[in-house]
C-alpha angles and dihedrals in degrees: 000000000000113000090220097049100123094185093055091047095049096042098044110128096240109010097099093062092050090052100039097047093072093067100064091040094054095039093051093049093047092044092054090046091051090048091053091046091049090052092048097046097028091226115152093206090064090049089052090049089051091051094050093046091050091047093055090042091056093048093045091050089069098065089040090058092042093051090046090055090046091050088054090052095045099040100038101022090239094297118162113282123232139175120353094001092054091047090049090053094048093046091045092055091045090049092052092048093051092046088055091047092051090049091048092054090052092044093050093048091047093048094049092039091234134135117270114259118256091236090070090083095065089043092050091047090049090052091050091048093048093047091048093050092045092050092047091054090045089056090057091048093050093045096245093114096034117139117257 
């Protein structure tokens, strides 16, 4: 396979998921970091940066989930999932849902011009933990974290 074959790269049965998944992961982590920094420094610009990062994270989670489901269909023909792959799917869906919940809290506070609720911190930490566990399992599935 030619490394510069664009058609092969774009039409590979699973490659899109492996590439797209990095966007919601990075945007969530940076959004939570900006949120913490805005709380610590009380700078509104950092809060706005957190909001926009979380917005793009939520939107980019949709194609990541869709390409993950398509990879399951293409690679395994839709066969029943078990073990690590099933756990990766469940955690991936939970990660996407919590990213959307975190974004919704920020959106609602911004729309109503209110302070963010204190319970966002546990939710943001849960989202980070779910995304971390999902990515870790994905690394095993892709062979990146394989033993040896």
